[in-house]
Legacy VTK file of the C-alpha trace (Angstrom):
# vtk DataFile Version 3.0
C-alpha trace
ASCII
DATASET POLYDATA
POINTS 468 float
228.346 181.818 35.442
225.966 183.215 33.040
223.516 185.717 33.139
220.750 182.734 32.309
221.940 181.213 35.728
221.763 184.684 37.731
218.571 185.363 36.707
217.420 182.119 37.598
218.654 182.218 40.864
217.237 185.596 41.675
214.004 184.245 39.983
214.054 181.309 42.699
214.927 183.783 45.817
212.283 186.249 44.675
209.959 183.230 43.845
209.761 181.873 47.668
210.489 185.594 49.046
206.402 186.496 47.672
205.600 183.070 49.183
206.728 184.380 52.264
205.631 187.294 51.872
201.886 186.712 51.403
201.292 183.805 53.463
202.582 186.077 56.096
199.441 188.349 55.169
201.512 190.904 53.104
199.959 193.382 50.955
199.523 191.557 47.749
198.629 194.505 45.300
201.919 195.641 46.683
203.837 192.125 46.045
202.469 191.839 42.841
203.787 195.035 41.136
207.393 195.090 42.946
207.971 191.038 41.572
206.659 191.629 38.014
208.972 194.952 37.924
212.322 192.412 39.174
210.720 189.834 36.409
210.407 192.993 33.951
213.886 194.014 34.570
215.477 190.767 34.079
213.196 190.058 30.819
215.046 192.995 29.722
218.645 192.478 30.386
218.296 188.787 29.180
216.921 190.205 25.820
219.749 193.046 25.955
222.357 190.155 26.406
220.811 187.879 23.797
219.217 190.151 21.235
219.911 189.145 18.178
222.182 191.804 15.651
220.864 194.857 14.442
217.514 194.676 16.627
217.255 197.593 18.821
217.846 196.868 22.780
216.047 199.880 23.514
213.042 199.676 21.505
212.689 195.741 22.926
212.641 197.032 26.219
209.892 199.210 25.481
208.137 196.121 24.170
208.297 194.218 27.584
207.555 197.181 29.340
204.046 198.178 27.546
203.142 194.244 27.662
203.768 194.102 31.052
202.328 197.540 32.620
199.397 198.320 29.459
198.481 195.165 28.111
197.988 193.327 31.930
195.622 196.059 32.805
194.019 196.124 29.361
193.654 192.392 28.978
191.727 192.290 31.792
188.958 195.084 30.385
186.191 192.220 29.433
186.925 190.474 33.196
186.129 193.846 34.973
183.551 195.087 33.133
181.662 191.234 34.161
182.239 192.068 37.258
180.896 195.455 37.708
177.669 194.367 36.238
177.612 191.202 38.711
178.705 193.115 41.909
175.630 195.868 40.021
173.080 193.266 40.133
173.510 192.036 43.599
173.707 195.845 45.206
170.382 195.755 43.018
168.623 192.826 44.962
170.205 194.141 48.269
169.351 197.666 48.018
165.998 197.356 46.914
165.168 194.789 49.728
164.525 191.922 47.704
167.434 189.634 48.949
166.371 190.403 52.476
162.961 190.074 51.982
163.508 186.724 50.223
165.438 185.467 53.395
162.905 186.636 55.850
159.909 184.553 54.092
162.104 181.799 53.521
162.654 182.039 57.723
158.725 182.526 58.316
157.664 179.059 56.157
160.384 176.849 57.650
158.539 177.478 61.409
160.071 175.981 64.211
162.343 173.488 62.602
165.269 175.278 63.317
167.692 172.082 60.979
165.179 172.553 58.217
165.290 176.455 58.685
169.315 176.214 58.180
169.094 173.887 55.270
166.721 175.915 53.408
168.069 179.215 54.039
171.637 177.905 52.523
170.325 176.197 49.757
168.406 180.056 48.826
171.505 181.537 49.689
173.813 179.270 47.460
171.148 179.612 44.915
171.316 183.230 45.081
175.344 183.065 44.627
175.087 181.905 41.642
174.754 185.356 39.906
175.466 187.966 42.984
179.002 188.731 43.252
181.717 190.677 45.376
182.682 190.884 49.162
180.075 193.897 49.616
177.334 191.521 48.559
178.164 188.554 51.089
178.626 191.221 54.000
175.401 192.681 52.918
173.650 189.146 53.125
175.744 188.901 56.123
173.992 190.765 58.195
170.238 189.714 56.814
171.492 186.050 57.891
173.524 185.807 60.568
171.438 187.845 63.137
168.188 185.872 62.035
170.435 182.400 62.821
171.426 183.251 65.953
168.403 185.331 67.156
166.651 181.851 66.752
169.507 180.105 69.081
171.182 178.718 66.036
175.421 177.761 67.201
177.393 180.337 65.525
179.782 177.936 64.807
176.889 175.924 62.393
175.703 179.512 61.175
178.498 180.739 60.180
179.787 177.674 58.469
177.118 176.937 56.441
176.489 180.725 55.873
179.921 180.801 54.200
180.086 177.007 52.598
176.948 178.221 50.907
177.766 181.574 49.809
181.541 179.664 48.150
178.482 176.755 46.683
177.377 179.270 44.229
180.492 180.193 42.697
181.442 177.746 40.357
178.738 179.043 37.884
179.108 182.349 38.981
179.751 184.674 36.131
182.022 187.232 38.247
184.192 184.599 39.328
184.204 182.461 35.978
185.650 186.338 34.281
188.428 186.112 36.512
190.068 182.571 35.323
188.287 183.780 31.146
190.063 186.780 31.426
193.701 186.045 32.490
195.585 185.276 30.584
196.971 182.051 31.394
193.454 180.035 30.803
192.329 182.980 28.457
192.347 180.750 25.009
190.723 177.757 26.416
187.595 179.740 26.847
187.806 181.927 23.251
189.333 179.381 21.467
187.439 176.193 23.075
189.862 174.417 22.543
189.114 170.616 23.161
185.721 171.984 23.444
186.839 173.391 27.070
184.340 175.642 27.208
181.199 173.492 26.969
183.061 170.764 29.437
183.472 173.356 31.595
179.793 174.306 31.786
178.834 170.984 32.868
181.715 170.482 34.988
180.399 173.364 37.036
177.341 172.596 37.445
178.566 169.377 38.578
181.028 170.862 40.768
178.017 172.853 42.248
176.133 170.007 43.106
178.737 168.455 44.867
179.240 171.288 47.352
176.296 171.641 47.652
175.242 167.436 48.733
178.668 168.183 51.185
177.207 171.738 52.589
173.576 169.649 53.382
175.658 166.910 55.349
177.758 169.224 56.807
175.003 170.798 58.160
172.992 167.779 59.614
176.098 166.765 61.144
177.183 170.635 62.709
173.535 171.028 64.073
173.649 167.534 66.186
176.801 168.468 67.525
175.809 171.617 68.535
171.923 171.846 68.795
172.059 171.725 72.536
175.163 174.298 72.549
173.077 177.925 71.832
173.307 181.354 72.694
170.383 183.629 71.422
171.021 187.074 70.127
168.654 189.761 70.615
167.391 190.960 66.736
168.497 193.772 65.834
165.531 196.180 65.404
164.643 197.084 61.368
163.526 200.343 59.966
160.110 199.892 57.985
160.383 198.655 54.660
158.199 198.738 51.232
157.025 195.192 51.397
158.186 193.579 48.200
155.922 191.649 46.254
156.394 188.165 45.913
157.494 187.484 41.595
160.073 189.769 42.770
161.546 186.801 44.027
162.427 185.707 40.586
164.956 188.255 40.030
168.151 186.812 42.300
167.999 183.757 39.960
167.306 185.230 36.374
171.204 185.134 35.036
171.280 181.450 36.444
167.708 180.298 34.726
168.919 182.441 31.386
172.100 180.540 31.250
170.972 177.034 32.313
167.658 177.296 30.047
170.508 177.679 27.589
173.014 175.233 28.488
170.044 172.253 28.649
169.190 173.323 25.098
172.995 172.851 23.827
172.467 168.811 25.152
170.492 168.533 22.096
171.867 170.839 19.805
175.927 172.140 20.938
175.335 174.897 18.328
173.357 176.906 20.443
174.739 180.274 21.762
174.924 181.222 24.558
173.695 184.662 26.314
176.561 187.401 27.082
177.162 186.967 31.065
176.628 190.773 30.857
173.280 190.884 29.038
171.775 188.480 31.978
172.827 190.695 34.546
171.473 193.912 33.106
168.311 191.935 32.548
168.255 191.175 36.714
169.311 194.713 37.221
166.151 195.871 34.918
163.568 193.334 36.383
165.156 194.394 40.219
164.509 197.670 39.897
161.434 197.239 38.158
159.488 194.925 40.212
160.279 196.707 43.601
158.920 200.440 41.796
161.991 202.077 41.560
162.021 203.099 37.817
158.615 204.756 38.710
159.646 208.026 37.862
162.417 209.299 35.811
163.863 211.118 39.074
163.572 207.842 41.334
165.405 205.278 38.121
168.175 207.911 37.775
168.585 208.094 41.515
168.811 204.303 42.056
170.602 203.632 38.684
173.558 205.576 39.683
173.424 204.932 44.115
173.511 201.390 43.170
175.976 201.325 40.380
178.626 203.695 42.733
177.930 201.221 45.735
178.465 198.073 43.043
181.868 199.422 41.774
182.691 200.810 45.346
182.162 196.836 46.755
184.381 195.157 44.083
186.955 198.018 43.602
190.165 196.529 45.207
189.341 193.025 44.012
189.266 194.555 40.941
193.078 196.570 41.684
194.484 193.121 42.784
193.018 190.849 39.610
194.414 193.829 37.374
197.753 193.463 39.272
197.689 189.229 39.134
197.221 190.217 34.988
200.150 192.543 34.966
201.963 189.972 37.107
201.397 187.056 34.521
202.308 189.093 31.862
205.965 189.112 33.433
205.991 185.981 34.356
204.941 185.575 30.248
208.450 187.403 29.623
210.496 184.938 32.318
209.063 181.973 30.432
212.397 181.333 28.316
214.554 181.876 30.918
212.934 178.986 33.711
212.385 176.543 31.097
216.062 176.697 29.661
217.477 176.515 33.107
214.747 173.715 34.098
215.280 172.128 30.965
213.659 168.617 30.689
213.748 168.315 34.748
210.367 169.058 34.998
208.692 167.658 31.754
206.594 164.968 34.154
204.696 167.505 35.244
203.458 167.926 31.445
204.178 163.648 30.692
201.800 162.688 34.227
198.891 164.807 35.233
197.303 162.537 37.240
199.888 162.303 39.315
200.007 166.153 39.451
196.480 166.375 39.901
196.701 163.505 43.157
199.572 165.455 44.138
197.166 168.712 44.515
194.403 166.937 45.873
195.968 165.629 48.693
198.191 168.733 49.668
195.028 170.999 48.695
195.333 172.792 51.876
198.126 174.637 51.051
195.871 177.289 49.022
194.770 178.428 52.862
196.460 181.703 54.125
197.227 182.494 49.857
199.582 179.734 49.980
201.121 178.181 47.149
198.013 176.721 45.752
196.041 179.762 46.147
196.256 181.005 42.194
195.024 184.510 43.954
197.737 184.870 46.619
201.099 183.429 46.463
200.198 180.356 44.530
200.294 182.624 40.905
204.406 182.127 40.794
203.606 178.442 41.156
201.260 178.861 38.504
203.552 180.574 36.724
206.641 177.807 36.792
204.336 175.051 36.109
202.892 177.504 32.913
206.732 177.620 32.020
207.325 173.881 32.158
203.935 173.237 30.016
204.587 175.656 27.226
208.516 175.326 27.037
208.554 179.405 26.958
206.700 179.398 23.778
204.516 182.147 24.236
201.804 181.300 21.308
201.238 178.355 23.911
200.567 180.197 26.991
197.182 179.516 28.476
196.653 176.467 26.343
196.266 173.878 28.996
194.276 172.675 30.955
195.967 171.053 33.460
196.804 174.650 34.954
193.228 175.422 35.308
192.352 171.804 36.525
195.298 172.496 39.263
193.929 175.692 40.458
190.303 176.776 39.871
188.823 174.558 42.777
190.998 175.898 45.807
189.810 179.585 46.184
186.179 177.687 46.249
186.543 174.593 48.060
189.650 175.643 50.644
189.856 179.632 50.759
186.228 180.562 50.537
184.714 177.839 52.494
187.291 177.499 55.619
189.931 180.349 55.258
189.689 182.434 57.679
192.135 185.229 55.889
189.333 185.534 53.211
188.114 188.927 53.509
184.383 188.317 53.763
185.325 185.400 56.132
187.183 187.836 58.196
184.163 190.062 58.629
181.844 186.998 59.519
184.531 185.725 61.947
184.924 189.322 63.573
181.054 189.860 63.659
179.984 186.843 65.295
182.840 186.928 67.707
183.880 183.502 65.954
187.249 182.767 66.745
189.227 181.871 63.296
190.591 178.870 64.892
187.483 177.184 65.761
186.242 178.060 62.488
189.363 176.329 60.737
189.114 173.575 62.660
185.283 172.602 62.077
184.933 173.399 58.028
188.731 172.560 57.221
188.201 168.670 56.643
184.767 169.201 54.853
186.197 172.232 52.633
189.420 169.498 51.930
186.697 167.196 50.833
184.934 169.296 48.765
187.867 170.629 46.589
189.547 166.847 46.290
186.677 165.468 44.782
186.072 168.201 42.481
189.524 168.584 41.683
189.383 165.302 40.086
186.233 165.819 38.652
187.567 168.809 37.037
190.646 166.657 35.976
187.931 163.760 34.540
185.753 166.008 32.461
188.299 168.515 31.776
191.651 167.019 30.252
LINES 1 469
468 0 1 2 3 4 5 6 7 8 9 10 11 12 13 14 15 16 17 18 19 20 21 22 23 24 25 26 27 28 29 30 31 32 33 34 35 36 37 38 39 40 41 42 43 44 45 46 47 48 49 50 51 52 53 54 55 56 57 58 59 60 61 62 63 64 65 66 67 68 69 70 71 72 73 74 75 76 77 78 79 80 81 82 83 84 85 86 87 88 89 90 91 92 93 94 95 96 97 98 99 100 101 102 103 104 105 106 107 108 109 110 111 112 113 114 115 116 117 118 119 120 121 122 123 124 125 126 127 128 129 130 131 132 133 134 135 136 137 138 139 140 141 142 143 144 145 146 147 148 149 150 151 152 153 154 155 156 157 158 159 160 161 162 163 164 165 166 167 168 169 170 171 172 173 174 175 176 177 178 179 180 181 182 183 184 185 186 187 188 189 190 191 192 193 194 195 196 197 198 199 200 201 202 203 204 205 206 207 208 209 210 211 212 213 214 215 216 217 218 219 220 221 222 223 224 225 226 227 228 229 230 231 232 233 234 235 236 237 238 239 240 241 242 243 244 245 246 247 248 249 250 251 252 253 254 255 256 257 258 259 260 261 262 263 264 265 266 267 268 269 270 271 272 273 274 275 276 277 278 279 280 281 282 283 284 285 286 287 288 289 290 291 292 293 294 295 296 297 298 299 300 301 302 303 304 305 306 307 308 309 310 311 312 313 314 315 316 317 318 319 320 321 322 323 324 325 326 327 328 329 330 331 332 333 334 335 336 337 338 339 340 341 342 343 344 345 346 347 348 349 350 351 352 353 354 355 356 357 358 359 360 361 362 363 364 365 366 367 368 369 370 371 372 373 374 375 376 377 378 379 380 381 382 383 384 385 386 387 388 389 390 391 392 393 394 395 396 397 398 399 400 401 402 403 404 405 406 407 408 409 410 411 412 413 414 415 416 417 418 419 420 421 422 423 424 425 426 427 428 429 430 431 432 433 434 435 436 437 438 439 440 441 442 443 444 445 446 447 448 449 450 451 452 453 454 455 456 457 458 459 460 461 462 463 464 465 466 467
């Protein structure tokens, strides 16, 4: 038996073990580094066995180690910066009181119409999360919105479900979420090189997908409201500390990044050559006006304290997320190294994936629930292993082609939003919301599952029609 065959068997075993480990709630960060190390070791041995005469086995091993453990983390540098600034912007909105006061004003103007209240708050929440990012931001917003819902007698099945679905609906165009893909070694060239006009088509797709998600969310809220309106249990609203009143013009701040990006997107309809704003620049503008309009720049001392405090909180909010994403990119690099082993072993047996992309897309639509519990269709989970196999098939082991196939993006972009964030009990902020509301994960999954599946299936097909 050749070493290639032995290596392929070990890769398959580790692939299955990794999927089972993550699906059972194993620590993803540790799992990614363990499997990255195993696959890098197999690649080094494979390279030593097949090395050309005159080449240095040691130097080749050092090159591969550097590519995985240095190139992986460093390659996510830009994405890390975007995530930090997105989280910082969100923390400014929360710590200055802009986001909380905006929601409270919406509640005041909604009057006694509970259905109208849930719809309006959900739409505003969706718009806010088109800009702000991070588990900390979601939890902080949840501590404002959920007590309001429950104190007014909104059933927790509706309140929690609507809030989490609203948060998810803003993610398609959220710079922090998009950067996770544009910074990934699989997908980066699609955005950077604008292959087949991908970047421009993606803007079109992301806004239409957002619209579809919101429409289904509205239908969900109306349906769930009529189902639960006679089954309520009001909470006592927590006492609030006295806060400085927010002036009305500050309420435009949460939407500054969206307004800037959307204005360019509209202008590009008439002139595709127009350059868009830098993502980080839009967040910096939002951060500045957020602090300015709430009086936090009135003196040098206060400005310094506000900037340092909000930035520190923002980095803390996304520290574990960044660690996980860096580990993901490290894993992706190791996966690139073993692509020759996979492609050599599989041969032409999986050529149908590239030959029949619509069939693959339909399979992913039908089996979209496999993204739950960090399953094989969830790329920020065990799905990274499946994505690696598909990528190896599409590229044929040629590293120059890695990340140039829109099909891989189409298959894995929607599930983290449509299924995991909207219906998944194991999503970090979803777990917090369920615990905070004393809402059973099983009941949450039952009430939101079908709606999340519908959103995911429609938007995967939409991605296929626009991006392929």
